[in-house]
C-alpha positions in Angstrom: -0.3 0.1 -0.2 3.3 2.8 0.6 3.5 2.1 -2.9 0.1 3.6 -3.9 0.5 6.4 -1.9 4.0 7.3 -3.2 3.3 6.8 -6.7 6.4 7.2 -9.5 7.9 5.6 -12.8 10.4 3.1 -10.6 7.5 2.5 -8.7 4.6 2.0 -11.0 6.7 -0.3 -12.7 7.7 -2.1 -9.6 3.6 -2.8 -8.8 2.8 -2.7 -12.6 4.8 -6.5 -12.1 3.4 -7.2 -8.7 -0.3 -6.9 -10.7 0.4 -7.5 -14.0 -2.0 -10.9 -13.7 -4.9 -8.8 -12.9 -3.8 -6.2 -16.0 -3.4 -8.2 -18.8 -7.4 -9.5 -18.1 -8.8 -5.8 -18.6 -9.7 -5.4 -21.9 -7.8 -6.1 -24.6 -6.9 -2.0 -26.3 -4.4 -1.8 -22.9 -1.5 -3.3 -24.9 0.0 -3.8 -21.5 2.0 -7.3 -21.9 5.3 -5.7 -24.1 5.2 -2.0 -22.2 5.7 -1.9 -18.9 8.5 1.1 -18.9 7.0 3.3 -21.0 3.4 2.5 -19.7 5.4 3.5 -16.5 6.5 6.6 -17.5 3.0 7.4 -19.5 0.5 7.1 -16.8 0.2 10.3 -14.5 0.5 9.7 -10.7 -3.1 9.8 -10.1 -4.2 8.2 -13.0 -1.8 5.5 -12.1 -2.8 4.7 -8.3 -6.8 5.1 -9.5 -6.2 2.0 -12.0 -3.6 0.2 -9.4 -6.8 0.6 -7.2 -9.4 -1.0 -9.3 -7.3 -3.5 -10.1 -4.2 -4.6 -7.9 -5.3 -3.7 -4.0 -7.2 -7.0 -4.3 -4.3 -9.0 -5.4 -2.0 -6.8 -2.4 -4.8 -7.5 -0.2 -4.5 -11.7 -1.2 -0.3 -11.3 -0.3 -0.8 -9.1 2.9 -4.2 -11.3 4.4 -2.2 -13.1 7.0 1.3 -12.3 8.3 2.5 -16.1 8.8 2.9 -16.2 5.3 5.9 -14.9 5.0 7.6 -17.0 7.5 7.1 -20.8 5.9 8.9 -21.5 2.6 5.7 -23.9 0.1 7.1 -26.3 -2.3 7.3 -25.0 -5.9 3.6 -25.9 -7.3 3.2 -27.0 -11.0 2.0 -23.9 -14.0 -1.6 -23.0 -13.9 -3.1 -24.7 -16.9 -5.8 -22.4 -18.2 -9.0 -24.7 -20.1 -10.3 -22.8 -23.3 -13.7 -23.0 -24.8 -13.5 -24.8 -27.7 -17.9 -25.7 -27.9 -20.3 -22.6 -30.2 -21.3 -20.2 -28.1 -25.3 -22.1 -27.5 -23.6 -25.2 -26.3 -23.3 -25.8 -22.5 -19.8 -25.8 -21.2 -18.6 -25.6 -17.3 -21.5 -28.7 -16.9 -21.9 -29.5 -13.3 -24.4 -31.1 -10.7 -24.9 -31.3 -7.1 -27.9 -32.7 -4.5 -30.5 -30.4 -4.5 -32.7 -32.3 -2.1 -34.2 -35.9 -1.4 -34.2 -37.4 -4.8 -33.0 -34.2 -7.2 -30.2 -32.7 -8.3 -29.3 -29.6 -9.4 -27.3 -29.6 -13.6 -25.3 -26.0 -13.4 -23.8 -24.6 -16.7 -23.2 -21.5 -18.8 -23.7 -20.3 -22.5 -22.2 -17.5 -24.2 -25.6 -17.8 -26.2 -28.0 -15.2 -24.2 -30.8 -16.6 -25.7 -29.9 -20.5 -24.8 -33.2 -21.9 -22.9 -32.6 -23.0 -19.1 -34.2 -26.8 -19.5 -32.5 -30.3 -19.7 -33.9 -33.4 -20.7 -32.7 -36.8 -19.5 -33.2 -40.0 -18.5 -31.8 -43.4 -17.8 -31.4 -44.8 -21.8 -28.7 -43.1 -23.7 -29.7 -40.3 -26.2 -33.6 -41.3 -24.9 -35.2 -38.1 -22.9 -38.3 -38.9 -21.3 -38.5 -35.7 -19.4 -37.6 -32.3 -19.1 -37.2 -30.0 -16.5 -36.9 -25.9 -16.9 -35.1 -24.0 -14.1 -33.4 -20.5 -13.8 -31.0 -18.2 -15.3 -28.5 -15.6 -14.3 -25.5 -13.2 -15.2 -23.2 -10.7 -13.3 -20.7 -7.7 -14.2 -17.2 -7.5 -12.9 -16.0 -4.7 -13.6 -15.3 -5.4 -17.5 -15.4 -8.3 -17.4 -19.5 -10.0 -17.7 -20.2 -13.3 -17.6 -22.3 -16.0 -19.8 -25.6 -17.1 -19.1 -25.8 -19.1 -16.0 -27.7 -21.8 -16.3 -29.4 -24.1 -12.8 -32.4 -26.6 -13.5 -33.3 -28.9 -10.9 -34.6 -32.5 -12.1 -36.3 -35.1 -10.4 -37.1 -37.3 -8.5 -34.5 -39.8 -9.3 -34.1 -43.1 -8.1 -31.1 -44.1 -6.0 -27.7 -45.7 -7.8 -29.4 -45.3 -10.9 -27.5 -43.7 -14.3 -29.3 -41.3 -15.9 -28.0 -39.5 -18.9 -28.8 -35.8 -19.5 -28.0 -33.0 -22.4 -28.6 -29.2 -21.4 -30.5 -26.3 -23.4 -31.4 -29.1 -25.7 -28.7 -28.9 -27.7 -24.6 -30.1 -27.4 -22.8 -32.9 -26.0 -24.7 -35.9 -23.6 -23.6 -35.9 -20.3 -23.9 -38.5 -17.5 -24.3 -39.4 -13.6 -25.5 -41.8 -11.5 -27.1 -40.6 -8.2 -25.9 -41.8 -4.7 -27.5 -44.8 -2.8 -30.5 -44.5 -0.6 -28.8 -46.5 1.4 -24.9 -47.7 3.2 -21.8 -48.2 2.1 -21.3 -44.5 0.1 -18.4 -43.6 -0.5 -17.1 -39.4 -0.3 -14.1 -38.4 -2.6 -13.0 -34.9 -0.1 -10.5 -32.6 -1.7 -9.3 -28.8 -0.6 -8.1 -25.9 -2.2 -8.2 -27.3 -5.8 -6.8 -24.6 -8.2 -6.5 -25.3 -11.6 -2.6 -25.9 -11.7 -0.9 -29.3 -13.3 -1.1 -30.7 -9.9 -4.5 -30.4 -9.9 -4.8 -32.0 -12.7 -3.3 -34.6 -11.1 -5.4 -34.4 -8.4 -8.7 -35.0 -10.7 -6.9 -37.9 -12.7 -6.6 -39.9 -9.6 -9.7 -39.0 -7.7 -11.5 -40.2 -11.5 -9.3 -43.8 -11.1 -11.9 -45.0 -9.0 -15.4 -44.9 -8.4 -17.5 -42.6 -5.8 -20.4 -41.1 -5.3 -20.1 -37.4 -3.4 -16.9 -34.9 -3.3 -16.6 -32.4 -0.9 -14.8 -29.7 -1.3 -14.1 -27.4 1.8 -13.2 -24.7 -0.1 -10.2 -22.4 -2.5 -12.0 -23.7 -6.0 -10.7 -21.2 -9.0 -8.4 -19.9 -7.3 -9.7 -17.0 -9.6 -9.1 -13.8 -7.2 -10.6 -11.3 -9.1 -9.4 -12.8 -12.8 -13.3 -14.0 -13.6 -12.0 -15.8 -16.8 -9.8 -18.6 -14.9 -13.8 -18.8 -13.1 -14.3 -20.1 -16.4 -11.6 -22.1 -17.0 -11.9 -23.6 -13.5 -15.6 -24.5 -14.7 -13.8 -26.5 -17.8 -11.2 -28.5 -16.0 -14.2 -29.7 -13.6 -16.4 -30.6 -16.1 -15.4 -33.9 -16.4 -15.8 -35.5 -13.0 -18.4 -32.3 -11.3 -20.8 -33.4 -14.7 -20.7 -37.0 -13.4 -20.9 -37.1 -10.0 -22.4 -34.7 -7.7 -20.0 -31.5 -6.6 -20.8 -30.6 -3.3 -18.6 -27.3 -2.3 -18.3 -24.3 0.6 -17.0 -21.3 -0.1 -13.3 -20.5 1.1 -11.3 -17.4 1.4 -10.1 -17.0 -2.4 -13.6 -16.9 -3.0 -14.5 -13.2 -1.0 -13.8 -10.8 -3.9 -14.3 -7.7 -2.4 -12.9 -4.5 -2.1 -14.6 -2.0 0.3 -16.6 0.8 -0.6 -15.4 -0.5 -4.4 -17.1 -3.7 -4.8 -18.4 -4.5 -1.2 -20.5 -7.4 -2.1 -18.7 -11.1 -1.6 -18.4 -13.7 -3.5 -20.5 -12.5 -6.2 -18.8 -15.2 -8.7 -19.1 -17.9 -6.2 -22.9 -17.7 -5.6 -23.8 -17.5 -9.1 -21.9 -20.0 -10.8 -22.1 -22.6 -7.8 -25.3 -22.9 -6.7 -26.0 -25.2 -3.6 -29.1 -26.6 -1.6 -29.4 -23.8 1.2 -32.9 -23.0 0.6 -33.6 -26.7 1.1 -31.7 -27.1 4.0 -34.0 -23.8 5.1 -30.5 -21.3 4.6 -30.8 -18.0 4.1 -27.6 -18.2 2.5 -25.6 -20.3 0.1 -22.6 -19.6 2.3 -23.6 -22.4 4.3 -25.6 -25.7 4.1 -26.6 -29.1 5.0 -27.9 -32.0 2.9 -28.5 -35.8 4.1 -27.0 -39.0 1.6 -27.7 -42.6 2.2 -27.6 -42.0 6.3 -24.9 -39.1 6.5 -26.0 -35.7 7.6 -23.6 -33.5 5.7 -23.2 -29.7 7.2 -21.0 -27.0 5.1 -20.4 -23.6 7.6 -19.0 -20.4 6.6 -16.1 -19.3 7.5 -16.1 -15.9 5.9 -19.4 -15.1 7.1 -20.6 -14.3 10.4 -21.1 -16.9 12.9 -21.3 -15.5 16.3 -24.0 -16.7 18.5 -26.5 -13.5 17.1 -25.8 -14.9 13.6 -28.3 -16.4 11.4 -26.0 -18.7 10.2 -25.1 -19.9 14.5 -28.9 -20.2 14.6 -29.6 -22.4 11.8 -26.9 -24.5 12.8 -28.1 -24.6 16.0 -31.8 -25.3 14.7 -30.4 -28.0 11.7 -28.0 -30.0 14.7 -31.4 -30.2 16.1 -33.4 -31.5 14.2 -31.0 -34.9 13.6 -32.9 -38.2 14.3 -29.3 -39.9 14.4 -31.6 -43.6 14.5 -32.0 -42.9 11.1 -28.5 -41.0 10.2 -25.9 -42.4 12.2 -23.3 -40.0 11.0 -22.8 -36.6 10.9 -20.3 -34.3 9.0 -18.9 -30.4 8.7 -16.5 -28.7 6.4 -15.5 -25.2 6.5 -12.8 -23.6 4.9 -10.5 -21.9 8.1 -9.3 -25.2 10.4 -10.4 -25.0 13.8 -7.5 -27.0 14.7 -4.2 -26.7 13.3 0.1 -27.6 14.0 1.2 -25.8 10.8 3.2 -23.0 11.0 1.0 -21.8 8.2 -2.9 -19.6 9.0 -2.4 -19.9 12.8 -5.1 -19.1 14.3 -7.7 -18.2 11.7 -10.6 -20.8 12.6 -10.3 -19.4 16.5 -13.2 -17.4 16.5 -15.0 -19.3 14.7 -14.1 -22.4 16.7 -14.7 -20.5 19.9 -18.0 -19.8 18.6 -20.1 -22.9 17.6 -17.8 -26.2 18.7 -20.0 -27.0 21.3 -22.8 -26.9 19.3 -21.1 -29.7 17.3 -19.6 -31.4 20.5 -23.5 -31.9 21.7 -24.5 -32.8 19.1 -21.3 -35.3 18.6 -20.7 -35.0 15.1 -18.3 -37.6 14.3 -15.4 -35.6 11.2 -15.1 -32.0 10.6 -12.6 -31.3 7.5 -11.1 -28.4 6.5 -9.3 -26.7 3.9 -7.5 -24.0 3.9 -3.5 -24.8 4.6 -1.9 -26.2 2.2 -1.1 -29.8 3.6 -2.9 -32.5 5.4 -3.4 -33.6 9.1 -5.4 -35.4 11.0 -5.9 -35.4 14.6 -7.4 -37.6 17.4 -11.4 -36.9 18.5 -10.8 -33.3 20.4 -12.8 -31.0 22.6 -11.9 -27.8 23.6 -7.7 -28.3 23.0 -8.1 -31.2 24.9 -8.4 -35.1 23.7 -12.2 -36.3 24.2 -13.4 -40.0 23.0 -17.1 -37.7 22.5 -15.8 -35.2 21.0 -15.2 -35.1 16.5 -12.4 -36.1 14.5 -10.6 -33.0 12.9 -8.8 -33.4 9.4 -7.3 -30.8 7.3 -6.8 -31.3 3.6 -6.3 -28.1 1.6 -3.9 -30.0 -0.9 -5.8 -30.3 -4.1 -3.1 -28.9 -6.0 -3.5 -24.8 -5.8 -1.2 -22.7 -7.2 0.1 -21.2 -4.2 2.2 -24.3 -3.4 2.7 -26.3 0.0 3.1 -25.3 3.3 5.8 -27.7 4.2 6.5 -26.3 8.1 4.3 -28.2 10.5 5.6 -26.7 14.9 8.2 -29.1 16.9 7.7 -30.4 18.9 4.7 -32.4 17.2 1.0 -32.3 19.2 -0.2 -35.3 21.2 -3.3 -34.3 19.4 -1.5 -34.9 15.9 -2.2 -38.1 14.5 -0.4 -37.9 11.0 1.2 -34.6 8.9 2.4 -34.1 5.2 3.1 -31.5 3.0 2.2 -33.1 -0.3 -0.8 -32.5 -2.5 -3.8 -35.8 -2.6 -7.0 -36.5 -2.4 -8.9 -38.8 0.0 -11.8 -41.6 0.3 -14.6 -41.7 3.3 -16.4 -44.9 2.8 -19.5 -44.9 5.4 -19.2 -49.4 5.4 -22.9 -49.0 7.9 -24.1 -47.3 10.6 -21.0 -48.0 13.0 -18.0 -48.4 10.6 -16.6 -46.0 7.8 -13.1 -46.4 6.5 -10.7 -43.3 5.4 -7.6 -43.4 3.5 -5.5 -40.6 2.0 -3.8 -40.7 -1.2 -0.9 -38.2 -1.6 0.1 -37.5 -5.3 2.8 -39.8 -7.2 2.8 -37.7 -10.3 1.3 -41.0 -12.6 0.3 -43.1 -9.0 -1.8 -42.1 -6.0 -0.1 -43.2 -2.9 -2.1 -44.7 0.8 -0.3 -42.3 3.2 -2.1 -42.5 6.2 -5.7 -44.6 6.9 -7.7 -44.9 9.6 -10.8 -47.2 10.5 -13.2 -44.5 11.8 -16.3 -45.8 14.3 -19.6 -43.5 14.6 -20.2 -41.5 17.8 -24.3 -42.0 17.5 -23.3 -45.7 18.1 -21.0 -44.5 21.7 -22.9 -45.9 24.4 -20.2 -43.8 26.5 -20.3 -40.8 24.8 -24.5 -40.6 25.1 -24.8 -40.9 28.8 -25.4 -44.9 28.4 -22.7 -45.9 30.3 -22.7 -45.9 34.1 -19.6 -43.8 35.7 -17.0 -44.5 32.8 -14.6 -41.8 32.9 -13.5 -41.0 29.1 -9.5 -41.6 28.7 -7.4 -39.7 26.7 -4.9 -42.2 26.3 -7.8 -44.1 24.2 -8.7 -41.6 21.8 -4.7 -41.4 20.7 -5.1 -44.3 18.7 -6.0 -44.8 15.2 -8.1 -47.5 16.3 -11.0 -44.4 16.9 
């Protein structure tokens, strides 16, 4: 920010180099890329400050968001992938699906053609569509960028564990997806901080190499960071995966994309593109919601919207947890972005305020596992409540290692915390297979170029079946030593 206040030719050049990725996304008549020095000399300090305020404050804010990032070294990331559109203006692109209430799927896509219809034709056989549904559409403008027509169509009711074939807008390629099963077993793929790099591509290939039912993503999707065309590129990159299995996501800090006064409304692109079933779950915001699948209740929380006891999110969460019948829904999982427990040196304490507000709610509801992203590494904790091992608390897992462009958070605190069971700074993804109402299997796969290698795995037991945690046994005290083992 000091540079902005004292602009001259030299400082203009320094700022330009920092903000170049944003500046080159402006209209093509601004020929910056090959004229850095000339531009720095020609623009007056006042005019240059205005331009940089609009284009570069976001980049500076992102670089200064967490001072801790200055104190650890990231492994060099791989190159960013930009996926072009190879279809016509009227053909659907960036197709993805999400769960939208019991037995329903929401199909979302974008067309450059503003006259394209928001309809989905679908059926159980390839090329034979015996049902059609009509939905809604939206669009948004972000400075000089104008989005395509964003379509959202809800289809159903659908049969569980059944493959459906569908077409968007009455034209273009045929897609297919498989509905999740109505009962156990069910398998989730889980990956956070995905981005769109060569590492991302590796992660997605590993995810897609083995079948799963639903993908869960705890924030930081495209890493567009104000560069709106990167949202389009991301949508095209993930389409082969997100169009064939439901992707359930929540927001991270890279989805905020707001500037005080200039652009006060956050999550504009995220909310328009990635519509989740918040209304179906009684939430007033796309930033937090819940859904049921098989015998699991999944809660997606917002780390970057209000969460104190007077907030709408807190009140919604309290009411949502109170509705759960653990006999019908024995498993509860929570996803959020900024981790509540973290022994990596990156992003220390950023989830603490939210933990102080909401941890007791999750503990009293006997939530089984809490997944987070944000920290670009993998870490699995034992069951915890209030910074102590507790057999009735959730297991906490950080999985912000999908392949983001910023690289890995390589350093963990020393000495190692006895609450941290496993930690590693590698890109990868995870699988959570729920076998029945009592047992589940967790495995984390490290990216090893062409192979995905299981580096950590553990058996889980649902707290819904724990007599001790529901006060059924007499006089049994919890033992910290009993929950620091990998038999949970």
